[in-house]
N, C-alpha and C positions, 0 to 999 in steps of 0.2 A: 074871677079876677080879670078875665079878658074883657068883660063888659065895662068894668070900672075904668080900666086903662083907656078903652075906646072912647068912653064918654068924656073923660078928662082931655084926651088928645084932640078930639073933634071940637071941643070948646075953645081950644087955644089957637088952632091953625086957621089959615084963610081958605084952604082947600080941604074941607072935611071929607070929600068923596075919595081922596087919595090916602086916607088913613087906613092902614091894614094892621091888625093885631092878630098874632098867632100864639097859641098856648100849647106847650108841650110838657107832659108829665113824665117824670122818670124817678121811680122810687118814692122817696119822701120829699122831693122838690118839684117845683113847677117853674118852667121858664116861659116868660111872657115877652115876646119880641114885638116891638113897635116900629112900624115903617111909616114915614110921612114923606111928602114931596120935599125935594131938596131945598126949595125956597122957604119951606116952613121949618126946616131943621133947627134954626136958631131960636125960633119961638118955643119949641118943645124942650130944648136944652137950657136956654136962658143964660144970663150972664154968670160966668164961672160955674155953670152947671146947677144953679139954684133951683130952677123949675124941675129939672130931671130928678134932683135929690128930693124935692117935695113930692113928686109923683111916686117915687119909691117909698117914701115915708108913709104916704096914704095907703098904698098897697100893703105895706108891711103891717100897718095897724088893722086893716081890714082882714088880713089873713091870720091874725093872731089867734082867732078862735079855732082854726084848724091846725093840725099838727104838721102841716107842710110848709117848707121854706119856699117863698116866692121870690124869684129874681126877675127884675125888669131890665131888659136891654133895648137900647135905641139903636137900630141898624139903618144903614144907608141903602 
């Protein structure tokens, strides 16, 4: 899931070198944290959070084959 979030985020932002994605597993859930440059934060979140919701939907669909719950967080 880390690679998927990284590819999506890098295609959205103006500073793809500053995209950092970390993945942490705990039990039956996976936490994916996305960090981008502060100037690109609005591009990743989108109006009323639509792009962030779309990223989460894509990751949820991709993780449906595994039995793990994947949570995507956008951190500053």
